[in-house]
C-alpha positions as CSV (number, residue, x, y, z in Angstrom):
1,M,184.0,75.5,169.3
2,D,186.2,72.8,167.9
3,M,188.5,73.9,170.8
4,I,186.3,73.3,173.4
5,R,184.5,70.2,172.1
6,G,185.0,66.9,173.9
7,E,185.7,68.9,177.1
8,F,184.0,68.2,180.4
9,V,182.0,70.9,182.0
10,D,183.6,71.2,185.6
11,I,181.8,74.8,186.6
12,I,178.4,75.5,186.2
13,E,176.9,79.2,186.9
14,W,174.8,82.6,185.8
15,L,176.1,86.1,186.1
16,D,173.6,88.1,185.4
17,E,173.6,91.5,184.8
18,T,170.6,92.4,183.5
19,N,167.8,92.0,186.3
20,T,165.5,91.6,183.5
21,T,166.3,88.4,182.1
22,L,163.9,85.8,183.9
23,A,165.7,82.6,183.1
24,W,168.3,81.6,181.2
25,R,169.9,77.9,180.1
26,F,173.5,77.4,180.8
27,P,175.2,76.4,177.6
28,R,176.7,73.3,177.4
29,Y,177.8,73.3,173.9
30,E,177.0,69.6,173.2
31,N,179.7,68.9,176.1
32,E,178.8,66.8,179.2
33,I,179.5,67.7,182.8
34,K,182.1,65.7,184.6
35,N,181.1,63.9,187.8
36,G,181.7,65.8,190.9
37,A,181.4,69.2,188.6
38,E,180.6,72.4,190.9
39,L,177.5,74.0,190.6
40,I,176.6,77.6,192.0
41,V,173.5,79.0,192.3
42,R,173.6,82.5,194.0
43,E,170.6,84.3,195.8
44,G,167.5,85.2,193.9
45,Q,168.5,82.3,191.5
46,Q,167.4,79.1,191.0
47,A,169.0,76.2,189.2
48,I,166.6,73.1,187.3
49,F,168.1,70.1,185.4
50,V,165.9,68.9,182.8
51,Y,167.1,65.3,181.2
52,R,165.3,64.4,177.9
53,G,163.3,66.8,178.7
54,Q,161.8,65.6,181.5
55,I,162.5,68.1,185.3
56,A,164.7,66.5,187.6
57,D,166.8,68.0,190.3
58,T,166.4,70.9,191.8
59,Y,168.8,73.8,193.6
60,G,168.4,76.9,195.1
61,P,170.9,79.4,196.5
62,G,174.1,77.3,197.4
63,H,177.4,75.9,196.0
64,Y,177.2,72.2,195.2
65,T,179.2,69.1,194.2
66,L,177.4,67.6,191.7
67,T,177.4,63.3,193.1
68,T,174.6,60.7,193.4
69,E,174.2,61.9,197.4
70,N,172.7,65.6,196.1
71,M,171.1,64.4,192.7
72,P,168.8,61.5,193.6
73,I,166.0,62.3,190.9
74,M,169.2,62.4,187.8
75,S,170.5,59.4,189.9
76,T,167.1,57.9,189.2
77,L,166.2,58.3,185.6
78,Q,169.4,57.7,184.7
79,G,169.9,54.4,186.0
80,W,173.0,55.2,188.2
81,R,172.3,52.3,191.2
82,H,176.1,52.5,192.7
83,G,177.2,55.7,191.3
84,F,178.9,57.3,188.5
85,N,181.9,57.7,187.5
86,S,181.2,58.9,184.0
87,P,180.3,62.5,182.6
88,F,176.7,62.6,181.8
89,R,174.5,65.0,179.7
90,S,171.5,66.9,181.0
91,E,170.1,70.8,180.5
92,V,170.6,73.5,183.4
93,Y,168.3,76.2,183.5
94,Y,168.8,79.2,185.6
95,I,165.4,80.7,186.9
96,N,165.5,84.4,188.4
97,T,163.1,84.6,191.3
98,R,164.0,88.4,192.5
99,P,161.1,90.6,192.0
100,V,161.1,92.7,188.8
101,T,159.4,96.1,189.4
102,D,158.0,98.9,187.8
103,L,155.7,97.0,184.9
104,R,153.7,99.0,183.7
105,W,150.1,97.8,182.7
106,G,146.6,100.0,181.1
107,T,143.0,99.0,180.3
108,P,143.6,98.8,175.9
109,Q,139.7,99.2,175.8
110,P,137.8,101.4,178.5
111,V,135.5,99.1,181.1
112,T,131.9,100.3,181.6
113,V,130.8,101.0,184.8
114,R,127.3,101.2,186.0
115,D,127.2,104.6,188.2
116,P,124.2,105.9,190.0
117,D,124.4,109.3,188.9
118,F,125.8,109.1,185.5
119,R,124.6,105.8,184.3
120,M,126.8,104.1,182.1
121,V,130.6,105.7,182.0
122,Q,133.6,104.3,180.2
123,I,136.0,104.3,182.7
124,R,139.9,103.7,182.1
125,A,143.1,102.3,184.8
126,N,146.7,102.5,184.5
127,G,149.6,101.7,186.9
128,T,152.7,99.4,187.6
129,T,153.1,95.7,189.1
130,I,155.4,94.2,190.9
131,V,156.3,90.7,189.5
132,E,158.5,87.6,190.3
133,V,158.9,84.0,189.7
134,I,157.2,82.2,192.9
135,D,157.2,78.6,191.1
136,A,160.1,77.5,189.2
137,P,158.8,74.0,187.4
138,T,156.0,75.5,186.2
139,F,157.6,78.5,185.0
140,L,159.6,76.2,183.1
141,R,156.8,74.2,181.6
142,Q,154.4,76.8,181.0
143,V,156.8,79.7,179.7
144,I,160.6,78.9,178.9
145,G,159.1,75.8,177.2
146,T,162.6,75.1,174.5
147,E,163.9,78.6,174.9
148,S,167.3,78.9,175.7
149,V,166.3,82.6,177.1
150,V,163.2,84.5,178.6
151,D,163.6,88.1,179.4
152,M,160.4,90.7,180.8
153,E,159.6,91.8,177.4
154,Q,158.5,88.6,176.1
155,I,156.1,88.1,179.1
156,T,154.9,91.5,179.4
157,E,151.9,91.6,176.9
158,M,150.8,88.3,178.6
159,I,150.7,89.8,182.3
160,R,149.2,93.6,181.1
161,R,146.4,91.3,179.2
162,N,145.7,89.7,182.5
163,I,145.7,93.0,184.6
164,A,143.2,94.3,182.5
165,L,140.8,91.2,182.7
166,A,141.8,91.3,186.3
167,F,140.7,94.6,186.8
168,S,137.2,94.0,185.1
169,D,136.8,91.2,186.8
170,M,137.6,93.6,189.9
171,V,135.1,96.5,188.6
172,M,132.4,94.1,188.5
173,A,132.7,92.3,192.1
174,S,133.2,95.5,194.3
175,G,129.5,96.8,192.8
176,L,130.8,100.0,193.0
177,G,129.9,103.1,190.6
178,A,132.7,105.2,189.0
179,I,133.0,108.0,191.6
180,D,133.2,105.6,194.4
181,L,135.7,103.6,192.2
182,Q,138.3,106.5,191.9
183,G,137.8,107.5,195.3
184,R,139.1,104.3,196.5
185,Q,141.4,103.5,193.9
186,V,144.0,103.2,197.0
187,E,142.0,100.9,198.7
188,L,141.0,98.8,195.5
189,S,144.8,98.3,194.0
190,D,145.5,95.8,197.1
191,K,142.1,93.8,195.6
192,L,143.0,94.1,192.1
193,R,146.5,92.7,193.6
194,E,144.5,89.3,194.4
195,F,142.8,89.2,191.2
196,V,145.9,89.5,189.0
197,A,147.7,86.9,191.6
198,Q,144.8,84.4,191.0
199,R,145.3,84.7,186.8
200,V,149.1,84.3,186.6
201,Q,149.4,81.4,189.4
202,S,149.1,79.3,186.4
203,F,152.4,80.8,185.0
204,G,154.5,80.0,187.9
205,L,154.2,83.9,188.7
206,G,153.4,86.0,191.6
207,I,152.1,89.6,191.8
208,D,153.8,91.4,195.1
209,A,151.9,94.7,194.3
210,V,150.1,96.8,192.0
211,T,149.5,100.1,191.6
212,M,146.0,101.5,190.4
213,T,145.1,105.3,188.8
214,I,141.4,105.4,187.5
215,S,140.4,107.9,184.7
216,L,136.9,109.4,184.2
217,P,135.4,110.5,181.2
218,E,136.5,114.7,180.4
219,E,133.1,115.2,180.7
220,I,132.4,113.5,184.2
221,Q,135.4,114.9,185.6
222,Q,134.3,119.0,184.2
223,A,130.4,118.5,185.9
224,M,132.8,117.0,189.0
225,T,135.0,120.1,189.3
226,R,132.0,122.5,188.4
227,G,130.3,120.7,191.6
228,V,133.2,121.5,193.7
229,A,133.5,125.1,192.8
230,R,130.0,125.7,193.2
231,G,129.7,123.9,197.0
232,L,133.4,125.6,197.7
233,E,131.8,129.1,196.6
234,E,128.2,128.2,199.0
235,S,129.9,127.0,202.0
236,S,132.0,130.3,201.9
237,F,129.2,132.5,201.5
238,L,127.5,130.9,204.0
239,N,130.2,131.3,206.5
240,N,130.4,134.7,205.8
241,V,126.9,136.0,206.1
242,G,125.8,133.6,208.5
243,D,122.0,133.1,207.9
244,L,120.6,130.9,206.3
245,N,117.1,132.8,205.5
246,R,119.6,135.9,203.7
247,Y,121.8,133.4,201.7
248,T,118.2,132.0,200.7
249,Q,117.4,136.0,199.9
250,A,120.1,136.6,197.7
251,R,120.0,133.1,195.5
252,A,116.1,134.3,194.7
253,A,117.3,137.9,194.0
254,D,119.9,136.5,191.6
255,A,117.7,134.2,190.0
256,M,115.2,137.2,189.5
257,L,118.0,139.6,188.3
258,A,119.5,137.1,185.7
259,A,116.1,136.6,184.2
260,A,115.6,140.9,183.9
261,Q,118.8,140.8,182.1
262,N,117.5,138.1,179.4
263,E,117.8,139.6,176.2
264,G,114.5,138.3,175.3
265,G,113.0,139.5,178.5
266,G,110.8,142.3,177.6
267,V,108.1,143.4,179.7
268,A,108.6,140.5,182.1
269,G,112.0,141.7,182.6
270,A,111.5,144.9,183.2
271,A,108.4,143.7,185.6
272,M,111.0,141.6,187.1
273,Q,113.3,144.4,188.0
274,A,110.6,146.4,189.4
275,G,109.5,143.3,192.0
276,L,112.9,143.2,192.7
277,G,113.0,146.7,194.1
278,V,110.0,146.6,195.8
279,V,110.4,142.9,197.7
280,L,114.4,144.1,198.3
281,G,113.4,147.7,199.3
282,G,110.7,145.7,202.1
283,Q,113.9,143.8,203.4
284,M,116.0,146.7,203.8
285,A,113.5,148.4,205.8
286,G,112.9,145.0,208.2
287,T,116.3,145.0,208.6
288,A,117.1,148.7,209.6
289,Q,113.2,148.8,212.0
290,G,115.1,145.5,213.8
291,G,118.2,147.1,214.9
292,F,122.0,146.7,214.5
293,A,123.6,143.1,215.1
294,Q,126.2,142.9,218.0
295,P,129.8,142.8,216.5
296,Q,131.2,139.3,216.9
297,G,134.1,139.2,219.5
298,Y,132.7,141.8,221.6
299,P,131.6,142.6,224.7
300,Q,128.0,143.5,225.1
301,Q,128.0,146.4,226.8
302,G,127.0,149.2,225.0
303,Y,124.6,147.3,223.1
304,Q,120.9,147.0,223.4
305,Q,119.6,143.6,221.8
306,A,116.0,144.2,220.1
307,P,113.1,142.0,221.5
308,Q,112.2,139.0,220.1
309,Q,108.8,139.9,218.1
310,A,106.8,137.8,216.1
311,A,106.3,139.2,212.5
312,P,102.8,140.5,211.9
313,P,100.8,139.2,208.6
314,P,101.6,140.9,205.7
315,L,99.2,143.8,204.9
316,P,96.7,143.5,201.9
317,S,98.4,145.8,200.0
318,L,102.4,144.5,200.6
319,Q,100.9,141.0,200.0
320,V,102.9,139.2,197.4
321,F,101.9,136.4,194.7
322,H,103.6,134.3,192.2
323,I,102.2,134.0,188.9
324,E,102.6,131.8,185.9
325,L,104.2,133.5,183.0
326,N,105.6,132.3,180.1
327,G,104.9,128.6,181.1
328,Q,107.1,129.1,184.2
329,A,106.4,130.6,187.8
330,A,107.7,133.9,188.5
331,G,107.9,136.4,191.7
332,P,107.1,137.4,194.1
333,Y,105.0,140.4,192.9
334,P,103.5,142.8,195.0
335,L,99.4,144.3,194.3
336,D,100.9,147.1,192.7
337,Q,103.2,145.5,189.9
338,L,100.5,143.1,189.4
339,R,98.4,146.2,188.2
340,S,100.6,147.2,185.7
341,F,100.7,143.2,184.3
342,V,96.9,143.4,183.8
343,S,97.5,146.7,182.1
344,S,100.4,145.0,179.9
345,G,98.0,141.6,179.3
346,H,100.2,139.5,180.9
347,L,98.6,138.4,184.1
348,T,94.5,137.5,183.3
349,R,91.7,136.1,185.2
350,E,92.9,132.6,184.1
351,T,96.4,133.2,184.9
352,N,97.7,130.7,187.5
353,V,98.8,132.5,190.9
354,W,100.1,131.6,194.4
355,A,101.0,133.5,197.4
356,E,102.2,132.1,201.0
357,G,99.0,130.2,202.8
358,M,97.7,128.7,199.8
359,A,97.1,125.6,199.5
360,G,97.9,125.4,195.8
361,W,97.8,127.2,192.7
362,A,94.6,128.7,191.6
363,V,93.3,131.2,188.7
364,A,93.8,134.8,189.7
365,A,90.2,135.7,189.2
366,S,89.2,133.1,192.4
367,V,91.4,134.7,194.6
368,P,90.0,137.8,196.6
369,A,92.6,139.2,197.3
370,L,93.6,139.8,193.2
371,Q,89.6,140.1,192.0
372,T,89.8,143.9,192.3
373,L,92.1,143.9,189.8
374,F,90.5,142.8,187.0
375,A,87.3,145.2,187.7
376,A,86.4,148.0,185.2
377,P,88.6,150.9,185.1
378,P,86.5,154.1,186.5
379,P,85.4,156.7,184.1
380,L,88.0,159.5,183.1
381,P,87.7,163.1,185.0
382,G,85.3,165.5,182.9
383,N,84.5,162.1,180.5
384,P,80.8,161.2,180.9
385,P,80.4,157.9,181.9
386,P,78.9,155.1,178.7
387,L,75.1,155.2,177.8
388,P,73.2,152.8,178.8
389,P,72.1,150.1,176.3
390,R,68.9,150.8,174.1
């Protein structure tokens, strides 16, 4: 230091190999910059002269010889009216204007979103962003201050905090639910970039791009997975069956069978199994009477299509009813099965019943087709009838 003290600086340049340093002050070591010194500013750099705390001349990429002609502000500040021939003192800052990529960010706290399906949902987000200095003088005033070196780590926390706040603002402005936000996160990434750019422009920074990945709570992801799996299963079943009526019948049969297999079903479970057999048997008989369907993809020769006829109304003995069983709707059951329900006490005169064609639920005693179920049973053979009252 003692050897170089008192010498004049004749070449000013910055060779940066880190690609993460945003600002660097040229080490003048208290020496003066001589008249006609060489200033080298490379691509992706900007040089700023600061005289007594005040920003003077600014230089973009190029090779300069410092004279009064290319230092107009410095000449004014130092009072060089007729040129200068002596060295001068000034601080020189180099600003890195190249984009800094892959800065990772994330929301430190979940953001609450109003969702039409799941009500209030807390979501998180993370991603990467590309940052660059777009206004070197503003960056010098707001960020650098008196620092001799400013790297990306020193402003990373500030950028992450502003991105998290901008994400919350963007979510509120979009008015979308949690599911829609996740489904449109690629589209909304550019909208988030605009919100972030508005927040960091006061620091002289710009945002070239922002990537965003939105995470939903685990329970909602599981609910969505179950819903998708159920939808695929039903779609596959419909494609194979090709008949919505058969699909509906199969789902009803599954529900009845599940209720019958319930450990707490008791008599009701047995009744459901019997009713299931009667209903499915009637359906299979109807299919057999209607003939076989023509195989898909084969010509029509050799096959006779059964004539389309209107289905007759069900016979009274085959009429089926839904009944209220343990506080829930069960059935449908034929009359023979309902007779066993009367014997077991599960069907009384006050039990609510319903059948196709009825306007609504009604008590069993008011339905003509069921009144015979509650008549007094005939005496057994060989037993006398009860004595008349005295």
